[in-house]
PDBQT receptor file of N, H, CA, C and O in Angstrom, charges set to zero:
ATOM      1  N   UNK A   1      -0.460  12.295  12.090  1.00  0.00    +0.000 N 
ATOM      2  CA  UNK A   1      -1.531  11.300  11.710  1.00  0.00    +0.000 C 
ATOM      3  C   UNK A   1      -1.062  10.302  10.323  1.00  0.00    +0.000 C 
ATOM      4  O   UNK A   1      -1.165   9.085  10.168  1.00  0.00    +0.000 OA
ATOM      5  N   UNK A   2      -0.561  11.277   9.495  1.00  0.00    +0.000 N 
ATOM      6  H   UNK A   2      -0.478  12.265   9.621  1.00  0.00    +0.000 HD
ATOM      7  CA  UNK A   2      -0.557  10.682   7.952  1.00  0.00    +0.000 C 
ATOM      8  C   UNK A   2       0.739   9.483   8.418  1.00  0.00    +0.000 C 
ATOM      9  O   UNK A   2       0.685   8.364   7.907  1.00  0.00    +0.000 OA
ATOM     10  N   UNK A   3       1.700   9.774   9.262  1.00  0.00    +0.000 N 
ATOM     11  H   UNK A   3       1.743  10.682   9.677  1.00  0.00    +0.000 HD
ATOM     12  CA  UNK A   3       2.913   8.901   9.492  1.00  0.00    +0.000 C 
ATOM     13  C   UNK A   3       2.118   7.388  10.175  1.00  0.00    +0.000 C 
ATOM     14  O   UNK A   3       2.294   6.253   9.734  1.00  0.00    +0.000 OA
ATOM     15  N   UNK A   4       1.326   7.730  11.219  1.00  0.00    +0.000 N 
ATOM     16  H   UNK A   4       1.183   8.652  11.578  1.00  0.00    +0.000 HD
ATOM     17  CA  UNK A   4       0.686   6.340  11.471  1.00  0.00    +0.000 C 
ATOM     18  C   UNK A   4       0.205   5.493  10.570  1.00  0.00    +0.000 C 
ATOM     19  O   UNK A   4       0.460   4.292  10.660  1.00  0.00    +0.000 OA
ATOM     20  N   UNK A   5      -0.507   5.965   9.639  1.00  0.00    +0.000 N 
ATOM     21  H   UNK A   5      -0.714   6.940   9.566  1.00  0.00    +0.000 HD
ATOM     22  CA  UNK A   5      -0.995   5.312   8.445  1.00  0.00    +0.000 C 
ATOM     23  C   UNK A   5       0.244   4.638   7.383  1.00  0.00    +0.000 C 
ATOM     24  O   UNK A   5       0.277   3.512   6.887  1.00  0.00    +0.000 OA
ATOM     25  N   UNK A   6       1.097   5.624   7.263  1.00  0.00    +0.000 N 
ATOM     26  H   UNK A   6       1.070   6.539   7.665  1.00  0.00    +0.000 HD
ATOM     27  CA  UNK A   6       2.159   4.951   6.722  1.00  0.00    +0.000 C 
ATOM     28  C   UNK A   6       2.957   3.840   7.420  1.00  0.00    +0.000 C 
ATOM     29  O   UNK A   6       3.548   3.049   6.685  1.00  0.00    +0.000 OA
ATOM     30  N   UNK A   7       3.038   3.701   8.610  1.00  0.00    +0.000 N 
ATOM     31  H   UNK A   7       2.558   4.343   9.208  1.00  0.00    +0.000 HD
ATOM     32  CA  UNK A   7       3.420   2.648   9.405  1.00  0.00    +0.000 C 
ATOM     33  C   UNK A   7       2.619   1.646   9.305  1.00  0.00    +0.000 C 
ATOM     34  O   UNK A   7       3.109   0.524   9.183  1.00  0.00    +0.000 OA
ATOM     35  N   UNK A   8       1.500   1.784   9.327  1.00  0.00    +0.000 N 
ATOM     36  H   UNK A   8       1.101   2.695   9.426  1.00  0.00    +0.000 HD
ATOM     37  CA  UNK A   8       0.320   0.707   9.217  1.00  0.00    +0.000 C 
ATOM     38  C   UNK A   8       0.484  -0.069   7.588  1.00  0.00    +0.000 C 
ATOM     39  O   UNK A   8       0.423  -1.280   7.373  1.00  0.00    +0.000 OA
ATOM     40  N   UNK A   9       0.622   0.620   6.947  1.00  0.00    +0.000 N 
ATOM     41  H   UNK A   9       0.672   1.603   7.122  1.00  0.00    +0.000 HD
ATOM     42  CA  UNK A   9       0.738   0.480   5.275  1.00  0.00    +0.000 C 
ATOM     43  C   UNK A   9       1.742  -0.646   5.250  1.00  0.00    +0.000 C 
ATOM     44  O   UNK A   9       1.436  -1.799   4.946  1.00  0.00    +0.000 OA
ATOM     45  N   UNK A  10       3.105  -0.205   5.627  1.00  0.00    +0.000 N 
ATOM     46  H   UNK A  10       3.353   0.732   5.874  1.00  0.00    +0.000 HD
ATOM     47  CA  UNK A  10       4.182  -1.090   5.572  1.00  0.00    +0.000 C 
ATOM     48  C   UNK A  10       4.188  -2.349   6.518  1.00  0.00    +0.000 C 
ATOM     49  O   UNK A  10       4.902  -3.297   6.191  1.00  0.00    +0.000 OA
ATOM     50  N   UNK A  11       3.437  -2.418   7.670  1.00  0.00    +0.000 N 
ATOM     51  H   UNK A  11       2.857  -1.648   7.936  1.00  0.00    +0.000 HD
ATOM     52  CA  UNK A  11       3.069  -3.359   8.383  1.00  0.00    +0.000 C 
ATOM     53  C   UNK A  11       2.168  -4.496   7.582  1.00  0.00    +0.000 C 
ATOM     54  O   UNK A  11       2.456  -5.682   7.416  1.00  0.00    +0.000 OA
ATOM     55  N   UNK A  12       1.116  -3.855   7.184  1.00  0.00    +0.000 N 
ATOM     56  H   UNK A  12       0.882  -2.892   7.319  1.00  0.00    +0.000 HD
ATOM     57  CA  UNK A  12       0.164  -4.598   6.257  1.00  0.00    +0.000 C 
ATOM     58  C   UNK A  12       0.784  -5.294   5.088  1.00  0.00    +0.000 C 
ATOM     59  O   UNK A  12       0.454  -6.424   4.727  1.00  0.00    +0.000 OA
ATOM     60  N   UNK A  13       1.734  -4.532   4.496  1.00  0.00    +0.000 N 
ATOM     61  H   UNK A  13       2.003  -3.615   4.789  1.00  0.00    +0.000 HD
ATOM     62  CA  UNK A  13       2.626  -5.086   3.321  1.00  0.00    +0.000 C 
ATOM     63  C   UNK A  13       3.161  -6.377   3.842  1.00  0.00    +0.000 C 
ATOM     64  O   UNK A  13       2.970  -7.455   3.279  1.00  0.00    +0.000 OA
ATOM     65  N   UNK A  14       3.887  -6.207   5.020  1.00  0.00    +0.000 N 
ATOM     66  H   UNK A  14       4.042  -5.331   5.477  1.00  0.00    +0.000 HD
ATOM     67  CA  UNK A  14       4.757  -7.533   5.245  1.00  0.00    +0.000 C 
ATOM     68  C   UNK A  14       3.828  -8.747   6.077  1.00  0.00    +0.000 C 
ATOM     69  O   UNK A  14       4.131  -9.923   5.874  1.00  0.00    +0.000 OA
ATOM     70  N   UNK A  15       2.969  -8.497   6.788  1.00  0.00    +0.000 N 
ATOM     71  H   UNK A  15       2.723  -7.541   6.953  1.00  0.00    +0.000 HD
ATOM     72  CA  UNK A  15       2.149  -9.410   7.594  1.00  0.00    +0.000 C 
ATOM     73  C   UNK A  15       0.842  -9.695   6.881  1.00  0.00    +0.000 C 
ATOM     74  O   UNK A  15       0.400 -10.781   7.255  1.00  0.00    +0.000 OA
ATOM     75  N   UNK A  16       0.151  -9.162   6.081  1.00  0.00    +0.000 N 
ATOM     76  H   UNK A  16       0.510  -8.280   5.777  1.00  0.00    +0.000 HD
ATOM     77  CA  UNK A  16      -1.333  -9.578   5.534  1.00  0.00    +0.000 C 
ATOM     78  C   UNK A  16      -0.951  -9.969   4.010  1.00  0.00    +0.000 C 
ATOM     79  O   UNK A  16      -0.221  -9.280   3.298  1.00  0.00    +0.000 OA
ATOM     80  N   UNK A  17      -1.482 -11.029   3.675  1.00  0.00    +0.000 N 
ATOM     81  H   UNK A  17      -2.075 -11.589   4.253  1.00  0.00    +0.000 HD
ATOM     82  CA  UNK A  17      -1.563 -11.674   2.261  1.00  0.00    +0.000 C 
ATOM     83  C   UNK A  17      -1.940 -10.582   1.495  1.00  0.00    +0.000 C 
ATOM     84  O   UNK A  17      -2.669  -9.679   1.904  1.00  0.00    +0.000 OA
ATOM     85  N   UNK A  18      -1.362 -10.666   0.187  1.00  0.00    +0.000 N 
ATOM     86  H   UNK A  18      -0.769 -11.400  -0.145  1.00  0.00    +0.000 HD
ATOM     87  CA  UNK A  18      -1.774 -10.111  -0.974  1.00  0.00    +0.000 C 
ATOM     88  C   UNK A  18      -2.801 -10.580  -1.870  1.00  0.00    +0.000 C 
ATOM     89  O   UNK A  18      -2.552 -11.591  -2.526  1.00  0.00    +0.000 OA
ATOM     90  N   UNK A  19      -3.985  -9.972  -2.012  1.00  0.00    +0.000 N 
ATOM     91  H   UNK A  19      -4.187  -9.150  -1.479  1.00  0.00    +0.000 HD
ATOM     92  CA  UNK A  19      -5.289 -10.931  -2.484  1.00  0.00    +0.000 C 
ATOM     93  C   UNK A  19      -4.936 -10.522  -4.084  1.00  0.00    +0.000 C 
ATOM     94  O   UNK A  19      -5.516 -11.180  -4.948  1.00  0.00    +0.000 OA
ATOM     95  N   UNK A  20      -4.274  -9.768  -4.384  1.00  0.00    +0.000 N 
ATOM     96  H   UNK A  20      -3.803  -9.234  -3.682  1.00  0.00    +0.000 HD
ATOM     97  CA  UNK A  20      -4.139  -9.571  -5.801  1.00  0.00    +0.000 C 
ATOM     98  C   UNK A  20      -3.139 -10.642  -6.581  1.00  0.00    +0.000 C 
ATOM     99  O   UNK A  20      -3.363 -11.142  -7.684  1.00  0.00    +0.000 OA
ATOM    100  N   UNK A  21      -2.023 -10.864  -5.771  1.00  0.00    +0.000 N 
ATOM    101  H   UNK A  21      -1.841 -10.458  -4.875  1.00  0.00    +0.000 HD
ATOM    102  CA  UNK A  21      -1.322 -11.761  -6.179  1.00  0.00    +0.000 C 
ATOM    103  C   UNK A  21      -1.665 -13.146  -6.196  1.00  0.00    +0.000 C 
ATOM    104  O   UNK A  21      -1.184 -13.984  -6.958  1.00  0.00    +0.000 OA
ATOM    105  N   UNK A  22      -2.651 -13.369  -5.180  1.00  0.00    +0.000 N 
ATOM    106  H   UNK A  22      -3.042 -12.688  -4.560  1.00  0.00    +0.000 HD
ATOM    107  CA  UNK A  22      -3.351 -14.858  -5.233  1.00  0.00    +0.000 C 
ATOM    108  C   UNK A  22      -4.613 -14.799  -6.266  1.00  0.00    +0.000 C 
ATOM    109  O   UNK A  22      -5.338 -15.768  -6.494  1.00  0.00    +0.000 OA
ATOM    110  N   UNK A  23      -4.770 -13.422  -6.892  1.00  0.00    +0.000 N 
ATOM    111  H   UNK A  23      -4.181 -12.636  -6.707  1.00  0.00    +0.000 HD
ATOM    112  CA  UNK A  23      -5.802 -13.584  -8.242  1.00  0.00    +0.000 C 
ATOM    113  C   UNK A  23      -7.243 -13.937  -7.373  1.00  0.00    +0.000 C 
ATOM    114  O   UNK A  23      -8.072 -14.713  -7.847  1.00  0.00    +0.000 OA
ATOM    115  N   UNK A  24      -7.401 -13.396  -6.292  1.00  0.00    +0.000 N 
ATOM    116  H   UNK A  24      -6.728 -12.765  -5.907  1.00  0.00    +0.000 HD
ATOM    117  CA  UNK A  24      -8.619 -13.369  -5.739  1.00  0.00    +0.000 C 
ATOM    118  C   UNK A  24      -9.949 -12.687  -6.480  1.00  0.00    +0.000 C 
ATOM    119  O   UNK A  24      -9.895 -11.466  -6.629  1.00  0.00    +0.000 OA
ATOM    120  N   UNK A  25     -11.020 -13.313  -6.908  1.00  0.00    +0.000 N 
ATOM    121  H   UNK A  25     -11.064 -14.305  -6.787  1.00  0.00    +0.000 HD
ATOM    122  CA  UNK A  25     -11.845 -12.734  -7.786  1.00  0.00    +0.000 C 
ATOM    123  C   UNK A  25     -13.021 -11.924  -6.438  1.00  0.00    +0.000 C 
ATOM    124  O   UNK A  25     -13.393 -12.572  -5.460  1.00  0.00    +0.000 OA
ATOM    125  N   UNK A  26     -13.375 -10.677  -6.646  1.00  0.00    +0.000 N 
ATOM    126  H   UNK A  26     -13.073 -10.151  -7.440  1.00  0.00    +0.000 HD
ATOM    127  CA  UNK A  26     -13.856  -9.895  -5.718  1.00  0.00    +0.000 C 
ATOM    128  C   UNK A  26     -15.433 -10.421  -5.630  1.00  0.00    +0.000 C 
ATOM    129  O   UNK A  26     -16.042 -10.348  -4.563  1.00  0.00    +0.000 OA
ATOM    130  N   UNK A  27     -16.078 -10.986  -6.898  1.00  0.00    +0.000 N 
ATOM    131  H   UNK A  27     -15.583 -11.046  -7.765  1.00  0.00    +0.000 HD
ATOM    132  CA  UNK A  27     -17.274 -11.645  -6.744  1.00  0.00    +0.000 C 
ATOM    133  C   UNK A  27     -17.411 -12.947  -5.822  1.00  0.00    +0.000 C 
ATOM    134  O   UNK A  27     -18.408 -13.314  -5.199  1.00  0.00    +0.000 OA
ATOM    135  N   UNK A  28     -16.018 -13.610  -5.904  1.00  0.00    +0.000 N 
ATOM    136  H   UNK A  28     -15.208 -13.311  -6.409  1.00  0.00    +0.000 HD
ATOM    137  CA  UNK A  28     -15.956 -14.990  -5.349  1.00  0.00    +0.000 C 
ATOM    138  C   UNK A  28     -15.483 -14.883  -3.829  1.00  0.00    +0.000 C 
ATOM    139  O   UNK A  28     -15.507 -15.841  -3.056  1.00  0.00    +0.000 OA
ATOM    140  N   UNK A  29     -15.065 -13.642  -3.506  1.00  0.00    +0.000 N 
ATOM    141  H   UNK A  29     -15.046 -12.864  -4.134  1.00  0.00    +0.000 HD
ATOM    142  CA  UNK A  29     -14.203 -13.543  -2.143  1.00  0.00    +0.000 C 
ATOM    143  C   UNK A  29     -15.276 -13.790  -0.807  1.00  0.00    +0.000 C 
ATOM    144  O   UNK A  29     -16.460 -13.456  -0.774  1.00  0.00    +0.000 OA
ATOM    145  N   UNK A  30     -14.618 -14.367   0.102  1.00  0.00    +0.000 N 
ATOM    146  H   UNK A  30     -13.656 -14.639   0.075  1.00  0.00    +0.000 HD
ATOM    147  CA  UNK A  30     -15.119 -14.389   1.160  1.00  0.00    +0.000 C 
ATOM    148  C   UNK A  30     -15.090 -13.063   2.342  1.00  0.00    +0.000 C 
ATOM    149  O   UNK A  30     -14.187 -12.227   2.332  1.00  0.00    +0.000 OA
ATOM    150  N   UNK A  31     -16.205 -13.042   3.315  1.00  0.00    +0.000 N 
ATOM    151  H   UNK A  31     -16.939 -13.721   3.323  1.00  0.00    +0.000 HD
ATOM    152  CA  UNK A  31     -16.032 -12.141   3.874  1.00  0.00    +0.000 C 
ATOM    153  C   UNK A  31     -14.979 -11.484   4.670  1.00  0.00    +0.000 C 
ATOM    154  O   UNK A  31     -14.887 -10.282   4.917  1.00  0.00    +0.000 OA
ATOM    155  N   UNK A  32     -14.205 -12.432   5.033  1.00  0.00    +0.000 N 
ATOM    156  H   UNK A  32     -14.280 -13.408   4.832  1.00  0.00    +0.000 HD
ATOM    157  CA  UNK A  32     -12.952 -11.992   5.745  1.00  0.00    +0.000 C 
ATOM    158  C   UNK A  32     -12.106 -11.411   4.434  1.00  0.00    +0.000 C 
ATOM    159  O   UNK A  32     -11.353 -10.465   4.668  1.00  0.00    +0.000 OA
ATOM    160  N   UNK A  33     -12.179 -11.901   3.100  1.00  0.00    +0.000 N 
ATOM    161  H   UNK A  33     -12.791 -12.668   2.910  1.00  0.00    +0.000 HD
ATOM    162  CA  UNK A  33     -11.406 -11.400   2.185  1.00  0.00    +0.000 C 
ATOM    163  C   UNK A  33     -11.735  -9.856   1.873  1.00  0.00    +0.000 C 
ATOM    164  O   UNK A  33     -10.851  -9.061   1.553  1.00  0.00    +0.000 OA
ATOM    165  N   UNK A  34     -12.919  -9.554   1.982  1.00  0.00    +0.000 N 
ATOM    166  H   UNK A  34     -13.636 -10.200   2.242  1.00  0.00    +0.000 HD
ATOM    167  CA  UNK A  34     -13.701  -8.553   1.609  1.00  0.00    +0.000 C 
ATOM    168  C   UNK A  34     -13.141  -7.328   2.950  1.00  0.00    +0.000 C 
ATOM    169  O   UNK A  34     -12.842  -6.149   2.760  1.00  0.00    +0.000 OA
ATOM    170  N   UNK A  35     -13.136  -8.012   4.155  1.00  0.00    +0.000 N 
ATOM    171  H   UNK A  35     -13.378  -8.970   4.309  1.00  0.00    +0.000 HD
ATOM    172  CA  UNK A  35     -12.787  -7.177   5.290  1.00  0.00    +0.000 C 
ATOM    173  C   UNK A  35     -11.353  -6.855   5.024  1.00  0.00    +0.000 C 
ATOM    174  O   UNK A  35     -10.952  -5.704   5.191  1.00  0.00    +0.000 OA
ATOM    175  N   UNK A  36     -10.511  -7.864   4.595  1.00  0.00    +0.000 N 
ATOM    176  H   UNK A  36     -10.836  -8.800   4.459  1.00  0.00    +0.000 HD
ATOM    177  CA  UNK A  36      -8.990  -7.504   4.322  1.00  0.00    +0.000 C 
ATOM    178  C   UNK A  36      -8.781  -6.377   3.333  1.00  0.00    +0.000 C 
ATOM    179  O   UNK A  36      -7.896  -5.534   3.482  1.00  0.00    +0.000 OA
ATOM    180  N   UNK A  37      -9.696  -6.395   2.237  1.00  0.00    +0.000 N 
ATOM    181  H   UNK A  37     -10.414  -7.080   2.116  1.00  0.00    +0.000 HD
ATOM    182  CA  UNK A  37      -9.370  -5.415   1.169  1.00  0.00    +0.000 C 
ATOM    183  C   UNK A  37      -9.964  -4.256   1.516  1.00  0.00    +0.000 C 
ATOM    184  O   UNK A  37      -9.616  -3.226   0.939  1.00  0.00    +0.000 OA
ATOM    185  N   UNK A  38     -10.939  -4.225   2.497  1.00  0.00    +0.000 N 
ATOM    186  H   UNK A  38     -11.222  -5.062   2.966  1.00  0.00    +0.000 HD
ATOM    187  CA  UNK A  38     -11.323  -2.566   2.834  1.00  0.00    +0.000 C 
ATOM    188  C   UNK A  38     -10.317  -2.222   3.759  1.00  0.00    +0.000 C 
ATOM    189  O   UNK A  38      -9.739  -1.143   3.622  1.00  0.00    +0.000 OA
ATOM    190  N   UNK A  39     -10.052  -2.913   4.595  1.00  0.00    +0.000 N 
ATOM    191  H   UNK A  39     -10.521  -3.789   4.707  1.00  0.00    +0.000 HD
ATOM    192  CA  UNK A  39      -8.537  -2.367   5.506  1.00  0.00    +0.000 C 
ATOM    193  C   UNK A  39      -7.546  -2.060   4.990  1.00  0.00    +0.000 C 
ATOM    194  O   UNK A  39      -7.075  -1.020   5.449  1.00  0.00    +0.000 OA
ATOM    195  N   UNK A  40      -6.911  -2.579   4.097  1.00  0.00    +0.000 N 
ATOM    196  H   UNK A  40      -7.293  -3.424   3.724  1.00  0.00    +0.000 HD
ATOM    197  CA  UNK A  40      -5.996  -2.282   3.255  1.00  0.00    +0.000 C 
ATOM    198  C   UNK A  40      -6.422  -1.234   2.524  1.00  0.00    +0.000 C 
ATOM    199  O   UNK A  40      -5.728  -0.256   2.806  1.00  0.00    +0.000 OA
ATOM    200  N   UNK A  41      -7.419  -0.929   1.540  1.00  0.00    +0.000 N 
ATOM    201  H   UNK A  41      -7.982  -1.723   1.311  1.00  0.00    +0.000 HD
ATOM    202  CA  UNK A  41      -7.817   0.242   1.111  1.00  0.00    +0.000 C 
ATOM    203  C   UNK A  41      -7.751   1.283   1.858  1.00  0.00    +0.000 C 
ATOM    204  O   UNK A  41      -7.158   2.293   1.480  1.00  0.00    +0.000 OA
ATOM    205  N   UNK A  42      -8.497   1.175   3.319  1.00  0.00    +0.000 N 
ATOM    206  H   UNK A  42      -8.979   0.355   3.626  1.00  0.00    +0.000 HD
ATOM    207  CA  UNK A  42      -8.514   2.370   4.012  1.00  0.00    +0.000 C 
ATOM    208  C   UNK A  42      -7.244   2.909   4.406  1.00  0.00    +0.000 C 
ATOM    209  O   UNK A  42      -6.976   4.102   4.261  1.00  0.00    +0.000 OA
ATOM    210  N   UNK A  43      -6.429   2.047   4.915  1.00  0.00    +0.000 N 
ATOM    211  H   UNK A  43      -6.646   1.078   5.033  1.00  0.00    +0.000 HD
ATOM    212  CA  UNK A  43      -4.888   2.347   5.316  1.00  0.00    +0.000 C 
ATOM    213  C   UNK A  43      -4.310   2.961   4.296  1.00  0.00    +0.000 C 
ATOM    214  O   UNK A  43      -3.653   3.982   4.495  1.00  0.00    +0.000 OA
ATOM    215  N   UNK A  44      -4.469   2.425   3.028  1.00  0.00    +0.000 N 
ATOM    216  H   UNK A  44      -5.003   1.595   2.867  1.00  0.00    +0.000 HD
ATOM    217  CA  UNK A  44      -3.630   2.925   1.780  1.00  0.00    +0.000 C 
ATOM    218  C   UNK A  44      -3.806   4.564   1.419  1.00  0.00    +0.000 C 
ATOM    219  O   UNK A  44      -3.001   5.482   1.262  1.00  0.00    +0.000 OA
ATOM    220  N   UNK A  45      -5.360   4.452   1.367  1.00  0.00    +0.000 N 
ATOM    221  H   UNK A  45      -6.014   3.706   1.494  1.00  0.00    +0.000 HD
ATOM    222  CA  UNK A  45      -6.055   5.742   1.329  1.00  0.00    +0.000 C 
ATOM    223  C   UNK A  45      -5.581   6.869   1.973  1.00  0.00    +0.000 C 
ATOM    224  O   UNK A  45      -5.322   7.912   1.373  1.00  0.00    +0.000 OA
ATOM    225  N   UNK A  46      -5.433   6.689   3.353  1.00  0.00    +0.000 N 
ATOM    226  H   UNK A  46      -5.643   5.842   3.840  1.00  0.00    +0.000 HD
ATOM    227  CA  UNK A  46      -5.236   7.609   4.334  1.00  0.00    +0.000 C 
ATOM    228  C   UNK A  46      -3.549   7.812   4.527  1.00  0.00    +0.000 C 
ATOM    229  O   UNK A  46      -3.009   8.759   5.099  1.00  0.00    +0.000 OA
ATOM    230  N   UNK A  47      -3.012   6.879   4.012  1.00  0.00    +0.000 N 
ATOM    231  H   UNK A  47      -3.451   6.110   3.547  1.00  0.00    +0.000 HD
ATOM    232  CA  UNK A  47      -1.605   7.281   4.151  1.00  0.00    +0.000 C 
ATOM    233  C   UNK A  47      -1.005   8.139   2.829  1.00  0.00    +0.000 C 
ATOM    234  O   UNK A  47       0.004   8.844   2.852  1.00  0.00    +0.000 OA
ATOM    235  N   UNK A  48      -1.822   7.918   1.752  1.00  0.00    +0.000 N 
ATOM    236  H   UNK A  48      -2.642   7.345   1.733  1.00  0.00    +0.000 HD
ATOM    237  CA  UNK A  48      -1.389   9.074   0.722  1.00  0.00    +0.000 C 
ATOM    238  C   UNK A  48      -1.953  10.236   0.593  1.00  0.00    +0.000 C 
ATOM    239  O   UNK A  48      -1.372  11.111  -0.049  1.00  0.00    +0.000 OA
ATOM    240  N   UNK A  49      -3.279  10.485   1.217  1.00  0.00    +0.000 N 
ATOM    241  H   UNK A  49      -3.751   9.774   1.739  1.00  0.00    +0.000 HD
ATOM    242  CA  UNK A  49      -3.667  11.868   1.237  1.00  0.00    +0.000 C 
ATOM    243  C   UNK A  49      -3.010  12.986   2.320  1.00  0.00    +0.000 C 
ATOM    244  O   UNK A  49      -3.379  14.160   2.295  1.00  0.00    +0.000 OA
TER     245      UNK A  49
């Protein structure tokens, strides 16, 4: 199961935009940006455990 999340993390890195490089303020983030942050956090957390 961990390998699946590692592959997903690599796909996320290539396909999804980096919100930290774009300096997105979490207070002013849109719902889509929050969803994207949550998804990336979930995948990263599970790929490291």
